[in-house]
C-alpha positions as CSV (number, residue, x, y, z in Angstrom):
1,M,110.9,78.2,87.5
2,T,112.4,81.1,89.5
3,M,110.2,84.2,89.7
4,V,111.9,87.5,88.7
5,P,111.5,90.1,91.5
6,T,109.4,93.1,90.6
7,L,110.7,96.6,91.4
8,P,108.4,98.3,93.9
9,T,107.2,101.8,93.2
10,R,108.7,103.4,96.2
11,E,110.7,102.8,99.4
12,S,109.0,101.5,102.5
13,L,109.8,99.9,105.8
14,T,110.8,96.7,103.9
15,V,112.1,98.2,100.7
16,E,115.4,100.1,100.2
17,F,116.8,101.6,97.1
18,K,120.6,102.1,96.8
19,S,122.4,104.0,94.0
20,D,125.5,102.4,92.7
21,R,126.6,105.1,90.3
22,A,129.5,106.1,92.6
23,C,130.3,102.4,93.6
24,L,128.6,101.9,96.9
25,S,131.1,100.8,99.5
26,D,130.9,97.3,101.0
27,G,130.5,98.8,104.5
28,D,127.5,101.0,103.5
29,L,125.8,98.1,101.8
30,V,126.2,95.8,104.8
31,E,124.9,98.4,107.2
32,A,121.8,98.9,105.0
33,L,121.2,95.2,105.0
34,V,121.6,95.0,108.8
35,C,119.2,97.9,109.1
36,L,116.5,96.0,107.2
37,A,117.2,92.7,109.1
38,N,116.6,94.4,112.5
39,A,113.2,95.6,111.4
40,E,110.9,93.4,109.4
41,G,113.4,92.1,106.8
42,G,112.7,93.0,103.2
43,E,114.5,93.7,100.0
44,L,117.4,96.0,98.9
45,W,117.7,97.1,95.3
46,L,121.3,97.9,94.4
47,G,121.5,100.1,91.3
48,V,118.3,102.0,91.9
49,E,118.0,105.7,92.9
50,D,115.9,106.8,95.9
51,D,113.0,107.9,93.6
52,G,112.9,104.3,92.1
53,T,114.7,105.1,88.8
54,P,117.1,102.2,87.8
55,T,120.6,103.5,87.0
56,G,122.4,100.2,87.0
57,L,125.3,98.5,88.9
58,H,128.8,100.0,88.9
59,V,131.2,98.1,86.7
60,Q,133.0,96.7,89.9
61,H,129.7,95.2,91.1
62,R,128.6,93.5,87.9
63,T,129.8,90.1,89.2
64,L,127.3,89.1,92.0
65,G,128.6,85.6,92.8
66,G,130.4,86.4,96.0
67,L,128.1,89.1,97.4
68,A,126.0,86.7,99.6
69,G,129.3,85.4,101.1
70,L,130.6,88.9,101.7
71,V,127.4,89.9,103.6
72,A,127.6,86.7,105.7
73,A,131.3,87.4,106.6
74,R,130.6,91.0,107.5
75,T,127.6,90.4,109.8
76,S,127.1,88.8,113.2
77,P,125.1,86.6,113.3
78,S,125.7,85.9,109.6
79,L,122.8,87.2,107.5
80,A,121.7,84.6,104.8
81,V,120.7,87.0,102.0
82,V,119.6,85.9,98.6
83,V,121.0,87.9,95.6
84,T,119.3,87.9,92.3
85,A,120.5,89.6,89.1
86,V,117.7,91.6,87.4
87,E,117.6,93.7,84.2
88,L,115.5,96.9,84.3
89,N,115.2,99.1,81.3
90,G,118.3,97.3,79.8
91,L,120.4,98.0,83.0
92,P,121.7,95.4,85.4
93,V,120.6,95.8,89.0
94,A,120.8,93.5,92.0
95,H,117.9,92.4,94.1
96,I,118.9,91.3,97.7
97,A,116.3,89.6,99.8
98,V,117.0,90.1,103.5
99,P,115.5,87.9,106.3
100,K,114.1,89.2,109.5
101,V,116.5,88.1,112.3
102,Q,115.3,86.5,115.5
103,G,117.1,88.7,118.0
104,E,119.5,91.3,116.7
105,A,122.1,91.6,114.0
106,A,125.2,93.8,113.7
107,T,128.1,94.4,111.4
108,T,131.3,92.7,112.5
109,G,132.5,96.2,113.3
110,G,129.9,96.4,116.1
111,V,127.4,98.7,114.3
112,Y,123.7,98.1,115.3
113,L,121.1,99.7,113.1
114,R,117.3,99.4,112.7
115,R,114.9,100.7,110.1
116,R,111.9,102.8,111.0
117,L,109.4,105.2,109.4
118,K,109.6,108.9,110.0
119,A,106.6,111.1,110.7
120,D,106.1,111.7,107.0
121,G,106.1,108.0,106.3
122,Q,109.6,107.9,104.7
123,P,112.0,105.2,105.9
124,E,115.3,105.8,107.6
125,C,118.1,103.9,109.3
126,V,118.9,104.9,112.8
127,A,121.2,103.6,115.6
128,M,119.8,100.7,117.7
129,L,120.3,102.0,121.2
130,P,120.9,99.6,124.2
131,H,117.4,99.8,125.5
132,E,116.0,99.1,122.0
133,R,118.2,96.1,121.7
134,A,117.0,94.8,125.0
135,S,113.4,95.5,124.0
136,R,113.9,93.5,120.7
137,I,115.4,90.5,122.5
138,S,112.5,90.4,124.9
139,H,110.0,90.7,121.9
140,F,111.4,87.4,120.6
141,G,111.3,85.7,124.0
142,L,115.1,85.4,124.2
143,M,115.3,87.3,127.5
144,D,112.9,87.9,130.4
145,A,113.5,91.4,131.6
146,S,111.2,90.9,134.6
147,A,113.5,88.2,136.0
148,Q,116.6,90.4,135.8
149,V,118.1,92.2,138.8
150,V,117.6,96.0,138.5
151,A,120.8,97.9,138.4
152,G,121.3,100.0,141.5
153,A,118.4,98.4,143.4
154,A,118.7,97.2,147.0
155,M,116.5,95.1,149.2
156,A,115.6,98.2,151.2
157,D,113.8,99.4,148.0
158,L,111.1,96.8,148.7
159,D,108.2,98.1,150.8
160,P,107.1,96.0,153.8
161,L,103.6,97.4,153.5
162,E,103.3,96.1,149.9
163,R,104.3,92.7,151.2
164,V,101.3,92.8,153.4
165,R,99.1,93.8,150.5
166,L,100.6,90.9,148.5
167,R,99.6,88.4,151.1
168,Q,96.1,90.0,151.3
169,N,95.7,89.6,147.6
170,V,96.6,85.9,147.8
171,Q,93.7,85.5,150.2
172,Q,91.3,87.8,148.3
173,Y,91.8,86.4,144.8
174,G,92.3,82.7,145.8
175,G,96.0,82.5,145.0
176,D,98.5,79.9,146.0
177,R,97.9,79.6,149.8
178,V,101.3,78.0,150.2
179,L,102.7,81.5,149.9
180,L,101.0,82.6,153.1
181,D,103.1,80.2,155.2
182,L,106.5,81.5,153.8
183,D,108.6,84.1,155.5
184,D,109.7,87.2,153.6
185,E,112.9,85.7,152.2
186,A,111.3,82.5,151.1
187,L,108.4,84.5,149.6
188,D,110.9,86.5,147.6
189,G,112.5,83.4,146.2
190,A,109.2,81.7,145.5
191,L,107.8,84.6,143.4
192,G,111.1,85.8,141.9
193,L,111.0,89.1,143.7
194,S,114.7,89.0,144.3
195,A,117.7,87.1,143.0
196,R,121.2,86.3,144.2
197,T,124.0,88.7,143.0
198,P,127.5,87.6,142.0
199,Q,128.7,89.0,145.4
200,G,126.5,86.4,147.2
201,G,123.8,88.8,148.4
202,R,120.3,89.4,147.1
203,A,118.8,92.3,145.1
204,P,115.4,93.1,143.8
205,T,114.4,91.9,140.3
206,L,112.2,94.0,138.0
207,T,109.3,91.8,139.1
208,G,110.0,92.5,142.8
209,L,110.2,96.3,142.3
210,L,107.1,96.4,140.2
211,L,105.0,94.4,142.7
212,I,106.2,95.6,146.0
213,G,108.8,98.3,145.4
214,R,108.7,101.7,147.1
215,E,107.3,104.5,144.9
216,T,110.5,106.5,145.2
217,A,112.5,103.6,144.0
218,L,110.2,102.9,141.1
219,R,110.4,106.5,139.9
220,E,114.2,106.4,140.0
221,L,114.9,102.9,138.9
222,V,112.0,102.0,136.6
223,P,111.0,105.3,135.0
224,T,109.1,103.6,132.2
225,H,106.4,102.3,134.7
226,E,103.3,104.4,134.9
227,L,99.5,103.8,135.1
228,A,96.8,106.2,133.8
229,F,93.1,106.3,134.3
230,Q,90.9,108.6,132.3
231,V,87.1,109.2,132.1
232,L,85.7,111.3,129.3
233,E,82.0,112.2,128.8
234,R,81.1,114.0,125.6
235,E,84.8,115.0,125.3
236,A,84.7,116.6,128.8
237,V,87.4,115.2,131.1
238,K,85.8,113.9,134.3
239,F,88.8,112.1,135.7
240,N,92.5,112.1,134.6
241,E,95.2,110.8,136.8
242,F,98.7,109.3,136.3
243,Q,100.3,107.2,139.0
244,R,103.6,105.3,139.6
245,F,102.2,103.0,142.3
246,P,103.7,99.5,142.7
247,L,101.5,97.2,140.6
248,L,99.4,95.6,143.4
249,K,98.6,99.0,144.8
250,G,98.1,100.3,141.2
251,L,95.6,97.6,140.3
252,D,93.6,98.4,143.5
253,W,93.7,102.1,142.6
254,L,92.4,101.3,139.1
255,L,89.6,99.0,140.4
256,T,88.6,101.6,143.1
257,N,88.4,104.4,140.6
258,F,86.6,102.3,138.0
259,K,83.9,101.0,140.3
260,P,81.8,104.3,140.5
261,H,81.8,104.4,136.7
262,N,80.6,100.8,136.3
263,P,76.9,100.8,137.3
264,E,75.4,97.4,137.9
265,R,71.8,96.2,138.0
266,E,70.4,92.7,138.6
267,L,68.3,90.6,136.3
268,Q,66.1,87.8,137.6
269,I,66.6,84.6,135.5
270,G,64.6,81.7,137.0
271,L,65.9,81.2,140.5
272,F,69.1,83.3,139.9
273,R,69.7,87.0,140.3
274,V,72.3,87.8,137.7
275,P,74.4,91.0,138.0
276,V,74.6,93.0,134.7
277,P,77.4,95.5,134.9
278,R,78.5,98.0,132.3
279,V,81.9,96.1,132.1
280,E,82.2,92.7,133.7
281,P,84.7,93.2,136.6
282,G,86.6,89.9,135.9
283,A,87.1,90.8,132.3
284,F,88.3,94.3,133.3
285,R,90.8,93.0,135.8
286,E,92.1,90.4,133.4
287,A,92.5,93.0,130.6
288,V,94.4,95.4,132.9
289,A,96.6,92.5,134.2
290,N,97.3,91.4,130.6
291,A,98.5,94.9,129.8
292,V,100.8,94.9,132.8
293,V,102.2,91.5,132.0
294,H,102.7,92.1,128.3
295,R,103.9,95.7,128.2
296,D,107.5,96.5,127.2
297,Y,109.2,98.0,130.2
298,H,112.1,99.2,128.0
299,R,109.7,101.7,126.4
300,L,108.5,105.0,127.8
301,G,104.7,105.3,128.1
302,A,101.9,104.6,130.5
303,I,99.4,101.7,130.6
304,H,96.2,103.7,129.7
305,V,92.7,102.8,130.9
306,R,90.2,105.2,129.3
307,L,86.4,105.2,129.6
308,D,84.5,107.3,127.1
309,D,81.2,107.4,125.2
310,Q,82.4,104.8,122.8
311,G,83.5,102.3,125.5
312,M,86.6,101.3,127.4
313,T,90.1,101.3,125.9
314,I,93.1,99.6,127.5
315,S,96.5,100.1,125.9
316,N,100.1,99.3,126.7
317,P,103.5,100.1,125.1
318,G,105.0,97.3,123.1
319,G,103.3,95.4,120.3
320,L,102.4,91.7,120.3
321,V,105.3,89.4,121.0
322,D,106.8,87.3,118.2
323,G,104.5,84.5,117.2
324,V,101.3,86.1,118.5
325,T,99.0,87.8,115.9
326,L,95.5,89.1,115.8
327,A,94.6,85.9,113.9
328,N,95.7,83.5,116.7
329,L,95.0,85.4,119.9
330,L,92.5,82.8,121.0
331,T,94.5,79.7,120.2
332,T,98.2,80.4,120.5
333,E,100.1,79.1,123.6
334,P,100.6,81.7,126.3
335,R,103.8,83.6,125.8
336,P,104.0,86.6,128.0
337,R,106.7,89.2,127.4
338,N,107.5,89.2,131.1
339,R,107.3,85.6,132.2
340,A,108.6,86.0,135.8
341,L,106.0,88.8,136.4
342,A,103.2,86.7,134.8
343,D,104.1,83.7,137.0
344,A,104.1,85.8,140.1
345,L,100.7,87.3,139.3
346,K,99.3,83.9,138.6
347,R,100.4,82.5,141.9
348,I,99.0,85.6,143.7
349,G,95.7,85.0,141.9
350,I,95.5,88.3,139.9
351,V,95.6,86.7,136.4
352,E,94.1,83.5,134.9
353,R,96.2,80.5,136.1
354,T,95.8,78.7,132.8
355,G,97.3,81.6,130.9
356,R,94.1,82.0,128.9
357,G,93.2,85.4,130.0
358,V,92.0,86.4,126.6
359,D,89.2,83.8,126.9
360,K,88.1,85.4,130.1
361,I,87.9,88.8,128.4
362,Y,85.9,87.3,125.5
363,R,83.5,85.5,127.9
364,G,83.0,88.7,130.0
365,M,81.9,90.5,126.8
366,L,80.0,87.9,124.8
367,R,78.0,86.5,127.7
368,F,76.1,89.7,128.0
369,G,75.4,89.9,124.2
370,R,78.0,92.6,123.7
371,P,80.4,92.7,120.7
372,E,83.6,90.7,121.0
373,P,86.8,92.4,122.3
374,N,88.4,94.6,119.6
375,Y,92.2,94.5,119.1
376,R,92.2,95.9,115.6
377,R,94.0,99.1,116.6
378,T,97.0,97.1,117.8
379,D,100.3,97.8,115.9
380,T,104.0,97.1,116.3
381,N,104.3,99.7,119.1
382,N,101.2,99.3,121.2
383,V,98.5,96.7,122.1
384,V,95.1,98.4,122.1
385,L,92.0,96.6,123.4
386,Q,88.6,98.2,123.0
387,L,85.6,96.9,125.1
388,A,82.1,98.0,124.1
389,T,79.9,99.3,127.0
390,E,76.6,99.2,125.2
391,D,73.5,97.8,126.9
392,A,73.4,94.1,127.5
393,D,71.2,91.8,125.5
394,E,69.0,90.4,128.3
395,A,67.5,87.7,126.1
396,F,70.9,86.5,125.0
397,L,72.2,86.5,128.6
398,K,69.1,84.5,129.7
399,L,69.8,82.0,127.0
400,V,73.4,81.6,128.2
401,V,72.5,81.4,131.9
402,D,69.7,78.8,131.2
403,Q,72.0,76.6,129.2
404,E,74.8,76.8,131.7
405,A,72.3,75.8,134.4
406,K,71.3,72.8,132.4
407,Q,74.9,71.7,131.7
408,Q,76.0,72.7,135.3
409,R,79.1,74.3,133.8
410,E,80.1,77.3,131.7
411,L,79.6,77.2,128.0
412,P,82.9,76.5,126.1
413,I,84.3,79.8,124.8
414,D,84.0,78.4,121.2
415,S,80.3,77.8,121.7
416,L,79.8,81.3,123.2
417,I,81.5,82.8,120.2
418,A,79.4,80.7,117.8
419,L,76.1,81.8,119.5
420,A,77.2,85.4,119.4
421,A,78.1,85.1,115.7
422,L,74.8,83.4,114.9
423,R,73.0,86.2,116.8
424,E,74.8,88.9,114.8
425,L,75.1,87.3,111.3
426,K,71.9,85.2,111.4
427,R,73.4,82.4,109.3
428,L,76.8,80.8,109.5
429,S,78.9,78.2,107.7
430,T,81.6,76.1,109.4
431,E,84.3,78.0,107.4
432,E,83.0,81.4,108.7
433,L,82.9,80.2,112.3
434,A,86.4,78.8,111.9
435,R,87.6,82.3,111.3
436,H,85.8,83.6,114.4
437,I,87.2,81.0,116.8
438,Q,90.6,80.9,115.0
439,R,90.4,77.1,114.6
440,E,90.2,74.5,111.8
441,P,86.8,74.0,110.1
442,A,86.5,70.5,111.6
443,Q,86.6,72.0,115.1
444,A,84.1,74.7,114.0
445,K,81.8,72.0,112.7
446,R,82.0,70.1,116.0
447,T,81.1,73.2,117.9
448,L,78.1,74.0,115.7
449,E,76.8,70.4,115.8
450,A,77.1,70.4,119.6
451,L,74.8,73.5,119.6
452,V,72.4,71.7,117.3
453,E,72.3,68.8,119.7
454,A,71.7,71.2,122.6
455,G,68.7,72.7,120.7
456,L,70.4,76.1,120.4
457,A,71.1,76.0,116.6
458,Q,69.5,74.5,113.6
459,A,71.3,73.0,110.6
460,H,70.3,73.6,107.0
461,G,71.5,71.6,104.0
462,H,74.2,68.9,103.9
463,A,77.9,68.4,103.2
464,R,79.6,71.5,101.8
465,G,76.4,73.5,101.6
466,R,75.5,73.0,105.3
467,S,74.8,76.2,107.1
468,Y,73.5,77.1,110.6
469,T,71.0,79.5,112.2
470,L,69.8,79.9,115.7
471,A,67.1,77.4,116.5
472,L,63.4,78.3,116.4
473,G,63.2,77.8,120.1
474,V,65.7,80.5,120.7
475,Y,63.7,83.0,118.6
476,Q,60.5,81.9,120.4
477,A,62.0,82.4,123.8
478,D,62.9,85.9,122.8
479,G,59.5,86.5,121.2
480,R,61.1,86.9,117.8
481,Q,59.4,84.2,115.8
482,A,59.0,86.6,112.9
483,D,62.8,87.0,112.7
484,Y,63.2,83.3,112.3
485,T,60.6,83.1,109.5
486,R,62.1,86.1,107.8
487,Q,65.6,84.6,107.9
488,L,64.4,81.4,106.2
489,G,62.4,83.4,103.7
490,F,65.3,85.6,102.7
491,S,67.3,82.4,102.0
492,S,64.6,81.1,99.7
493,L,64.3,84.4,97.8
494,Q,68.1,84.5,97.5
495,H,68.2,81.0,96.0
496,E,65.5,81.9,93.5
497,Q,67.4,85.0,92.3
498,M,70.7,83.1,92.1
499,V,69.0,80.4,89.9
500,L,67.3,83.1,87.6
501,N,70.6,85.0,87.2
502,Y,72.4,81.8,86.3
503,V,69.8,80.9,83.6
504,R,70.0,84.5,82.2
505,Q,73.7,84.2,81.9
506,H,74.0,80.6,80.6
507,G,70.6,79.9,79.0
508,R,69.9,76.8,81.1
509,I,70.4,75.2,84.4
510,Q,70.4,71.6,85.7
511,R,69.7,70.2,89.2
512,S,73.4,69.6,89.8
513,D,74.1,73.2,89.0
514,V,71.6,74.3,91.5
515,M,73.1,72.1,94.2
516,D,76.5,73.6,93.6
517,L,75.3,77.2,93.1
518,C,73.1,77.4,96.2
519,R,74.8,74.7,98.3
520,L,71.6,72.6,98.6
521,T,71.0,68.9,98.9
522,E,69.6,67.0,95.9
523,G,66.1,67.0,97.6
524,Q,66.3,70.8,98.3
525,A,67.4,71.6,94.8
526,K,64.6,69.4,93.3
527,E,62.0,71.1,95.5
528,L,63.3,74.6,94.6
529,L,63.2,73.9,90.8
530,K,59.7,72.3,91.1
531,R,58.3,75.3,92.9
532,M,59.8,77.8,90.4
533,K,58.4,75.7,87.5
534,T,55.0,75.7,89.1
535,E,55.1,79.5,89.5
536,G,56.0,79.9,85.8
537,K,59.5,81.2,86.5
538,L,61.2,78.2,84.8
539,T,60.2,75.7,82.1
540,L,61.5,72.1,82.0
541,E,63.1,70.7,78.9
542,G,64.1,67.0,78.5
543,A,64.0,64.3,81.0
544,G,66.3,62.2,83.1
545,R,70.0,63.2,83.2
546,G,69.5,65.5,80.3
547,A,66.7,67.5,82.0
548,A,67.4,71.2,82.1
549,Y,65.5,74.4,83.0
550,R,65.1,77.6,81.0
551,L,63.4,80.9,81.8
552,G,59.7,80.5,82.0
553,P,56.9,82.7,80.6
554,L,56.9,85.0,83.7
555,N,60.6,85.9,83.0
């Protein structure tokens, strides 16, 4: 059965109302649909005023059979809209569902439009300018701007001193040492720093200019490139600089200025002296490199690195690329917006070679018992990463270091996330952990059971009711045995209250009800009911399968 569309209360980024009292022209209708398709897609209601009042279709538009074909014929690529006739307040209107296009759509007359929200939250259609079209194409991974030759750039715009810095970075960060044996021309080709022009010569690509370009050339030819570092203490500005250095020099500049604000102490754990910084340097470098690789170079705006009393914030212009969401950051395949730039930085050694830089950022936070990286302020225009700078949890760090020493390898990132979640939430089910690690419950269960085998977690219950806490040994090592006992005690009290509430509502309860309600095994449910009966909270009626419990004399 086809669902009848419901009229929204107002216009939005994905909802457009169009009056048809004066017989809306085909051109205006098609442009409005293209405008929606080049944003997030959505729905257009023909025969509805801007304030949401239905006024009906013009008599010439009462027959909707050919409308979808008209739209397909007047757009490029053809938009596959779905038209539905709807009656509102006795008036005929048309509901047109518009898909979001992969790339860009235009009218066959060459009109490119996109929908956006104004400062007051009201939507409008505006022209899609050339740089916005290029930005949209790169958002969908249909073009790599960093691999393109920069118009007006010449090989003289590449700085020989920055080439030296590049080679030094390969040695410093353990990059691809094959690069060190190449001459300049071969190095350019290997890293995509230049490309052949139709005239047969070579010219710098965006990757080349960004990595080793002269500052004057970057200011003139890549005006969107900028780096900012800010330090605020109690709202007082301690440091605030903006630079247009080439990237390798810019990353050195950021690291140099960040170091004095990143105090570090050492913690003795067994035979190891473990550094405990305010922000783990590897995670910081990876976060900044990610911002560089994923930023949209068609948009104005700097890559901001800000340190304040709440922590560190790293942001870059350009939202997440198509296919990447906050719900799959940890598991999606790497898909940088600027692939050529990302590949070059990998070979130099600046970024994680596997493309799993997010894992490195998570590890750099969770290992020290700090909250996981926070991307919640990310929107369609900016990616915003917040890193907490609170004091490290030394007991948790010791737990991780000891376990890694036993296994002689780093803990898997899923295990680290699980331990951090158990530490924070006290008790966890497989479904809850699955949301944290962004994987299927089956994988979450394997992760938790591996922690149980390692003596780091303890399982409670069976089947669907199985839950997990940190093991008693973990609490004992931290001197928090009381927390462990309190956690188990809370669970017992919660089960009792759930049973009593159920009996008050339904008059009686059976063992199977308790198993389902509290997610307990048959033995655990039997023990709970027996204890509550002994304490006078419940009374038993009947026997065998018909046995049930009612409120006791103390209730």
